[in-house]
ROVOVEX-253995 format. One record per residue: residue number from 0; residue in three letters; x, y, z of N, C-alpha, C in turn. Coordinates in Angstrom, 3 decimals. Example, Ala and Ser with C-alpha at 12.3 -4.5 7.8 and 13.67 -1.06 7.14 Angstrom:
<sites>
num|residuo|n.X|n.Y|n.Z|ca.X|ca.Y|ca.Z|c.X|c.Y|c.Z
0|ALA|13.190|-5.690|7.800|12.300|-4.500|7.800|13.200|-3.300|7.800
1|SER|12.850|-2.250|7.080|13.670|-1.060|7.140|12.900|0.030|7.870
</sites>
This chain:
<sites>
num|residuo|n.X|n.Y|n.Z|ca.X|ca.Y|ca.Z|c.X|c.Y|c.Z
0|MET|24.011|118.189|-13.783|24.328|117.106|-13.050|24.004|115.641|-13.113
1|SER|24.812|114.868|-12.568|24.529|113.631|-12.985|24.213|112.800|-11.742
2|VAL|23.066|112.871|-11.052|23.148|112.258|-9.763|22.658|111.132|-9.825
3|ARG|23.499|110.177|-9.107|23.260|108.691|-8.858|23.456|108.098|-7.543
4|ILE|22.698|106.682|-7.654|22.913|106.403|-6.522|23.693|105.001|-6.834
5|VAL|25.090|105.134|-5.997|26.323|104.145|-6.668|25.981|102.905|-5.269
6|ARG|25.922|101.781|-5.692|26.219|100.296|-5.009|27.595|100.154|-4.746
7|THR|28.255|100.012|-3.431|29.666|99.743|-3.354|29.746|98.344|-3.422
8|ARG|30.879|97.835|-3.552|31.197|96.523|-3.403|30.901|95.921|-1.620
9|ASN|30.853|96.698|-0.748|30.654|96.510|0.529|29.186|96.849|1.170
10|GLY|28.339|97.247|0.038|26.873|97.210|0.100|26.213|98.438|0.596
11|GLU|27.371|99.353|0.348|26.717|100.720|0.753|26.508|101.365|-0.650
12|ASP|24.995|101.879|-0.174|24.528|102.919|-1.106|24.909|104.429|-1.117
13|ILE|25.208|104.844|-2.174|25.969|106.125|-1.732|25.241|107.172|-3.019
14|ILE|24.423|108.294|-2.808|24.130|108.977|-3.587|25.131|110.517|-3.748
15|CYS|25.280|110.867|-5.076|26.325|111.532|-5.468|26.113|112.258|-6.721
16|ASP|26.755|113.223|-6.887|27.098|113.876|-8.569|28.019|112.890|-8.920
17|LEU|27.913|111.901|-9.713|28.956|110.750|-10.492|29.302|111.315|-11.885
18|TYR|30.762|111.147|-11.660|31.370|111.401|-13.227|32.192|110.316|-13.595
19|GLU|32.616|109.758|-14.523|33.731|109.236|-14.808|35.337|109.948|-15.066
20|VAL|35.941|108.959|-14.361|37.617|110.090|-14.703|38.209|108.966|-15.746
21|THR|39.138|109.771|-16.734|39.605|109.222|-17.811|41.174|109.981|-17.856
22|THR|42.026|109.419|-18.597|43.146|110.275|-18.433|43.388|110.780|-19.900
23|LYS|44.358|111.770|-20.373|44.489|112.406|-21.564|44.826|111.727|-22.924
24|GLU|45.600|110.523|-22.286|46.112|109.596|-23.240|44.876|108.587|-23.661
25|GLU|43.524|108.371|-23.230|42.966|107.227|-23.117|41.875|108.101|-22.600
26|PRO|41.294|109.357|-23.464|40.009|109.717|-22.963|38.646|108.698|-22.871
27|GLU|38.621|107.564|-23.527|37.402|107.086|-23.822|37.224|105.767|-22.677
28|LYS|38.503|105.983|-22.098|38.642|104.637|-20.979|38.286|104.984|-19.584
29|ALA|37.445|104.569|-19.109|37.628|105.162|-17.435|38.474|104.583|-16.606
30|ILE|38.919|105.326|-15.725|40.236|104.888|-14.817|39.381|104.779|-13.203
31|ALA|38.704|105.916|-13.431|37.754|105.655|-11.863|36.502|106.574|-12.113
32|PHE|35.678|106.755|-10.662|34.432|107.663|-10.605|35.138|108.644|-9.451
33|GLN|34.439|110.201|-10.061|34.697|110.908|-9.135|33.215|111.170|-8.507
34|MET|33.103|111.203|-7.059|31.653|111.414|-6.619|31.622|112.690|-5.736
35|THR|30.975|113.567|-6.394|31.049|115.168|-5.826|29.781|115.180|-4.596
36|GLU|29.908|115.670|-3.629|29.027|115.844|-2.505|28.279|114.451|-2.145
37|PRO|29.160|113.391|-1.881|28.487|112.092|-1.561|27.900|111.842|-0.224
38|TYR|26.916|111.280|-0.274|25.740|111.203|1.179|25.633|109.556|1.137
39|SER|25.840|109.077|2.394|25.073|107.377|2.156|23.538|107.602|2.145
40|VAL|22.841|106.550|1.583|21.498|106.938|1.790|20.940|105.624|2.088
41|TRP|19.749|105.522|2.679|19.314|104.235|3.075|17.618|104.687|3.567
42|ILE|16.897|103.834|3.582|15.880|103.883|3.733|15.112|103.286|5.143
43|LYS|14.575|104.436|6.087|14.187|103.869|7.328|12.772|103.546|7.594
44|TYR|12.535|102.972|7.841|11.015|102.108|8.002|10.319|102.454|9.110
45|ASP|9.018|102.952|9.034|8.168|102.848|9.720|7.833|101.708|10.898
46|GLU|7.696|102.326|12.000|7.249|100.948|12.954|5.868|100.407|12.660
47|GLN|5.244|101.199|11.802|3.695|100.769|11.649|3.917|99.938|10.576
48|GLN|3.591|98.961|10.533|2.825|98.121|9.295|1.731|97.554|9.265
49|ILE|1.274|97.376|7.803|-0.032|96.848|7.305|0.009|95.661|7.160
50|GLU|-1.130|94.805|7.419|-0.879|93.111|7.007|-1.969|93.391|5.267
51|VAL|-1.177|93.111|4.511|-2.128|92.934|3.283|-2.415|91.540|2.770
52|GLU|-3.374|91.105|2.259|-3.578|89.589|1.981|-3.257|89.847|-0.028
53|ASP|-2.677|88.855|0.043|-2.344|88.638|-1.925|-3.028|88.046|-2.588
54|GLU|-2.952|87.809|-3.676|-4.443|87.232|-4.456|-3.841|85.583|-4.412
55|ASN|-2.764|84.998|-3.211|-2.861|83.616|-2.987|-3.501|84.048|-1.901
56|GLY|-3.814|84.589|-0.964|-4.281|84.654|0.183|-3.247|84.180|1.277
57|ASP|-1.831|84.941|0.642|-0.717|84.814|1.971|-1.025|86.039|2.182
58|ILE|-0.328|86.498|3.290|-0.201|87.681|4.445|1.304|88.450|3.827
59|ILE|1.325|89.369|3.779|2.434|90.463|3.436|2.294|91.857|4.157
60|ASN|3.476|91.820|5.029|3.359|92.729|5.885|3.798|94.262|5.156
61|LYS|3.061|95.465|4.862|3.634|96.383|4.251|3.808|97.499|5.219
62|THR|4.996|98.516|5.023|5.108|99.437|5.218|4.319|100.560|4.726
63|SER|3.766|101.554|6.200|3.117|102.399|5.587|3.858|103.605|5.043
64|SER|4.931|103.969|5.313|5.410|105.275|5.281|7.061|105.229|5.310
65|PRO|7.760|104.583|4.203|9.206|104.841|4.472|9.795|105.993|4.420
66|GLU|10.936|106.539|4.937|11.681|107.843|4.912|13.115|107.507|4.173
67|VAL|13.542|108.222|3.523|14.556|108.365|2.858|15.650|109.245|3.832
68|ARG|16.707|108.680|4.280|17.838|109.115|5.254|19.048|109.354|4.374
69|PHE|19.494|110.474|4.792|20.828|110.798|4.148|21.674|111.011|5.385
70|GLU|23.231|110.504|5.061|24.272|110.842|6.169|25.625|111.545|5.432
71|PRO|26.287|112.428|5.555|27.671|112.230|4.908|28.436|111.186|4.592
72|TRP|29.121|110.868|3.613|30.156|109.803|3.088|31.316|110.461|3.532
73|ALA|32.005|109.705|4.005|33.391|110.138|4.270|33.302|111.321|5.001
74|PRO|32.816|111.586|6.145|32.694|112.945|6.768|33.612|113.865|7.707
75|LEU|34.762|112.883|7.512|36.128|113.433|7.758|37.141|114.178|6.343
76|SER|36.449|114.010|5.474|37.410|114.328|4.096|36.909|115.929|4.311
77|LYS|38.345|116.437|4.089|38.616|118.202|3.453|37.325|118.192|2.292
78|GLU|37.820|117.507|1.204|37.235|117.754|0.076|35.954|116.872|-0.115
79|ARG|35.152|117.966|-0.998|33.492|116.956|-1.217|33.812|116.292|-2.786
80|LYS|34.617|116.231|-3.102|35.088|115.450|-4.208|35.796|114.382|-4.122
81|LEU|35.261|112.996|-4.086|36.371|111.930|-3.536|36.315|111.233|-5.019
82|LEU|37.512|110.277|-4.938|37.616|109.516|-6.261|37.557|107.911|-5.542
83|VAL|36.811|107.065|-6.283|36.543|105.872|-6.145|36.945|104.881|-7.055
84|LYS|37.813|103.671|-6.935|38.314|102.812|-8.179|37.037|102.257|-8.614
85|LEU|37.084|101.930|-9.834|35.770|101.115|-10.489|35.604|99.849|-9.878
86|ASP|36.842|99.006|-9.344|36.404|97.634|-9.026|35.470|97.735|-7.624
87|GLU|35.459|99.079|-7.290|34.769|99.300|-5.892|33.119|99.412|-5.860
88|VAL|32.814|99.291|-7.279|31.328|99.916|-7.549|30.854|98.737|-8.264
89|ILE|29.598|98.392|-7.777|28.870|97.341|-8.381|27.917|98.027|-9.165
90|THR|27.078|99.055|-8.739|26.381|99.686|-9.962|26.104|101.127|-9.772
91|ALA|25.706|101.940|-10.796|25.111|103.042|-10.623|23.914|103.190|-11.197
92|TYR|23.134|103.794|-10.567|21.517|104.063|-11.516|21.133|105.279|-10.611
93|GLU|20.133|106.029|-11.552|19.432|106.821|-11.342|18.226|106.390|-10.490
94|THR|17.511|107.515|-9.584|16.791|107.187|-8.750|15.335|108.028|-8.765
95|HIS|14.302|107.902|-7.907|13.351|108.627|-8.069|13.366|110.011|-8.090
96|PRO|12.920|110.832|-8.935|12.815|112.338|-8.784|12.746|113.029|-7.176
97|GLU|11.884|112.400|-6.680|11.505|112.971|-5.144|13.141|112.772|-4.572
98|VAL|13.617|111.555|-4.486|15.027|111.346|-4.126|15.945|112.686|-4.652
99|VAL|15.990|112.545|-5.682|16.851|113.631|-6.110|16.757|114.863|-5.527
100|GLU|15.699|115.226|-5.553|15.150|116.652|-5.087|15.757|116.838|-3.804
101|LYS|15.215|115.882|-2.935|15.392|116.019|-1.653|17.206|115.914|-1.437
102|TYR|17.961|115.227|-2.216|19.474|115.102|-2.175|19.817|116.466|-2.431
103|ASN|19.033|117.248|-3.454|19.552|118.568|-4.385|19.000|119.361|-3.175
104|ASP|18.062|119.351|-2.230|18.144|120.595|-1.352|18.989|120.525|0.098
105|LEU|19.503|118.950|0.316|20.195|118.902|1.090|21.632|119.479|0.957
106|VAL|21.928|119.079|-0.509|23.423|119.842|-0.878|23.669|121.188|-0.745
107|GLU|22.255|122.138|-1.488|22.333|123.434|-1.206|22.375|124.197|0.191
108|ALA|21.577|123.318|1.128|21.765|123.663|2.127|23.032|123.501|2.705
109|SER|23.616|122.605|2.616|24.838|122.103|3.378|25.913|123.398|2.798
110|ASN|25.687|123.878|1.623|26.588|124.493|1.065|26.238|126.098|1.133
111|GLY|25.174|126.286|2.237|25.203|127.922|2.598|24.040|128.609|1.406
112|ARG|23.572|127.650|0.675|22.918|128.371|-0.570|21.530|128.096|-0.326
113|ASP|20.733|127.699|0.833|19.795|127.681|0.970|18.882|129.067|1.165
114|THR|17.918|129.299|0.502|17.001|130.656|0.274|15.966|130.833|1.463
115|ASP|15.656|129.509|2.005|14.581|129.666|2.893|14.955|130.326|4.260
</sites>
């Protein structure tokens, strides 16, 4: 698996299994991205904030326990493999292992492979 978070041009963050799509004629040139099991991902911040003073004496509000949230991306799609044009993607990056683990658990559960 190649789990990545994709930042789109409109500012969405989508976690998915990401692959480049090429043609037989030009296998080294990507023409699109294929996103498998895409979910919108964002951080929901806890209402509790802690005030911390930095080395300059400035007060910084720090969230005590942010929560990573997932929601199906393109929930009305029949397929769970979707193509996205290259110019719609700003960046794709690896994320923290804990986020990948939570995503993998979600995908397994949604596909009926949860053993719990």
